[in-house]
C-alpha positions in Angstrom: -1.2 -16.6 -31.7 -2.1 -19.2 -28.8 -3.4 -18.3 -26.0 -1.9 -17.8 -22.8 -2.7 -20.8 -20.2 -2.6 -18.8 -16.3 -0.7 -21.6 -14.9 1.8 -21.4 -11.4 4.7 -21.0 -12.4 6.2 -22.4 -9.0 3.5 -25.1 -7.8 5.3 -25.5 -4.8 5.3 -21.9 -4.0 1.9 -21.3 -4.2 1.2 -18.3 -1.3 -0.9 -19.6 1.4 -2.1 -17.5 4.5 -0.9 -17.6 7.4 -2.1 -16.1 10.4 -2.8 -11.6 8.8 -4.2 -10.7 5.4 -3.6 -7.7 3.4 -4.7 -7.3 -0.2 -5.0 -4.4 -2.5 -7.8 -2.9 -4.3 -7.5 -4.0 -8.2 -8.4 -0.5 -8.7 -5.3 1.3 -7.7 -4.1 0.1 -11.4 -7.1 0.5 -13.1 -8.4 4.0 -11.9 -4.5 5.0 -11.8 -3.4 5.7 -8.4 0.0 4.0 -8.6 1.1 6.5 -12.1 0.3 9.7 -10.0 2.6 7.8 -6.5 6.2 7.7 -6.7 8.2 5.2 -5.6 8.8 6.5 -1.1 5.1 6.4 -1.4 4.1 3.2 -2.9 6.5 1.4 -0.5 4.8 2.9 2.3 1.2 1.7 0.7 2.8 -1.1 0.5 4.2 -2.0 3.6 0.9 -0.2 5.7 -0.9 -2.9 3.8 0.8 -5.3 5.1 1.1 -4.8 9.4 -2.2 -3.7 9.1 -5.0 -4.7 11.0 -8.7 -5.8 9.2 -9.8 -2.4 9.5 -6.2 -1.5 7.5 -5.2 0.5 10.7 -1.4 0.2 12.3 0.7 2.2 14.5 3.9 1.6 13.4 6.4 4.9 14.3 8.2 6.4 12.1 11.4 5.9 12.8 10.8 1.8 12.7 9.0 2.6 9.4 12.2 5.0 8.0 14.2 1.9 8.8 12.2 -0.7 7.4 12.0 1.2 3.8 15.6 3.1 4.1 13.2 6.4 3.8 14.7 9.6 5.8 12.1 11.1 7.6 11.3 14.2 5.1 10.6 11.2 2.7 8.6 9.6 4.9 6.1 12.5 5.4 6.2 13.2 1.9 5.2 9.9 1.1 2.6 9.6 3.6 1.4 13.4 2.4 1.2 11.9 -0.9 -1.1 8.9 0.0 -3.4 11.1 2.3 -4.0 13.7 -0.7 -5.0 11.4 -2.7 -6.8 10.0 0.1 -5.6 6.3 0.1 -4.9 6.6 3.7 -5.5 8.5 6.8 -2.9 9.7 9.5 -3.3 11.1 13.3 0.0 10.2 14.5 0.6 7.8 15.5 -2.3 5.9 13.4 -2.3 5.2 10.2 -5.3 4.2 8.2 -5.3 2.6 4.4 -8.8 3.9 3.6 -11.5 2.2 0.8 -10.4 3.8 -1.9 -13.2 6.5 -2.8 -15.6 6.3 -5.8 -14.0 8.4 -7.4 -10.1 8.7 -8.0 -9.3 12.3 -6.3 -7.7 14.6 -8.9 -4.2 15.7 -8.2 
């Protein structure tokens, strides 16, 4: 079997960082955080990573988040609870903060 050559498929569409930038820690996959989160929690996490400042802080309101993610208020609350229980996000209305990942994954 020939080795896979890792190269961009669309060189005309290579990402360029303009303005803000958020990253997602690879340990979310490696330490299986993603396995424990339903789609709504994953969508909320991605949204918060994207809109957060350099400290991971954002203050988007619940109604705006629900509209952007097509979630109901109860779904948003449930997703937020999952993320806070997993120690991925801190929340004190109206502030969200994406947290650095704990050294050891929080067991659900």
